[in-house]
N, C-alpha and C positions, 0 to 999 in steps of 0.2 A: 504494500500500500504506500502511496506517495501523495504529497500535496501538490496541486497544480494551481499556480497563480493565474486567475482568469484574465488578468490585464495583459501580461506579457507571455503567458503560456510557459513560464519557467517551471520546471519539475524538480521537486526536492529529492534528496537522498531517500532511500527506503525508510519508513517508520519502523522502529524497533519496538519490541515488547508485545507484539501481536501473538496471541497464544496459538498453539497447535489446535486444529479443529478436525473433526471427522467429516471428510467431504464425500463419503460414499453415498450413493443413492441421492436422496433429497437433502442430505446433510451439508454442513459447511458453515461459513459465516453468513448468517441469515439476516442480520440487521446491525446497523451502526448509526447512532445519532448523537448530536451534541446537546448538552444540557442547555436549557433556556438562558442560563446566566454564563454561558461558556466564556465570553471575553474576560470575565473576572474570576470565575471558579475553575475553568479549564477542565471540566469533567466531560467524559465521553462514555456512553453506554453502548453495550453490544449484546447480541444474542447469537449463540452458536451452538452446534451440537458437538458432544463429546461422547461417542458411542450412541446409546439410546437416550442419553441425558441431555436436556436442554439447559444451557448455562447462561446466566445474564450478569456478567461482572461489570463493575464500574471502574473506570480508569481515570487517572490524572494525566493530561497531555502536557508535556514540556518539550518544546522545540521539535524534535523528531523522535520522541520516545513516549510510549504509553506505559505508565506505572500502575499496576493493579492496586486498587485501594479497598475494594469490598468485593469478595467473591460470592457468587451465587445469591444475588438479590432475590431471584426466583430460580428454582431448579426443579426438575422432575422428569420422569420418563414419559414424555409426551410425543405425539407424532411430530415429525420435523415440520416446522412452520413457526412463524413469529408474529402473526397478526394479533 
């Protein structure tokens, strides 16, 4: 994953700290969103599959690195999907 500047199309170095996900079948990184107060709080939320478990960790974004802050805000053995 990288950041693309929409003004000059400059592409960042790869973002580090992204977890391994299970991308078999319908699995994988299923969602990623910025917190409403992202400019000040720098929090990023994701949903991904790890085996049959859906995981929703929260990360703090610093420059080009995601640092995990709270594991499994929600988790469970659900069908792969993140709506």
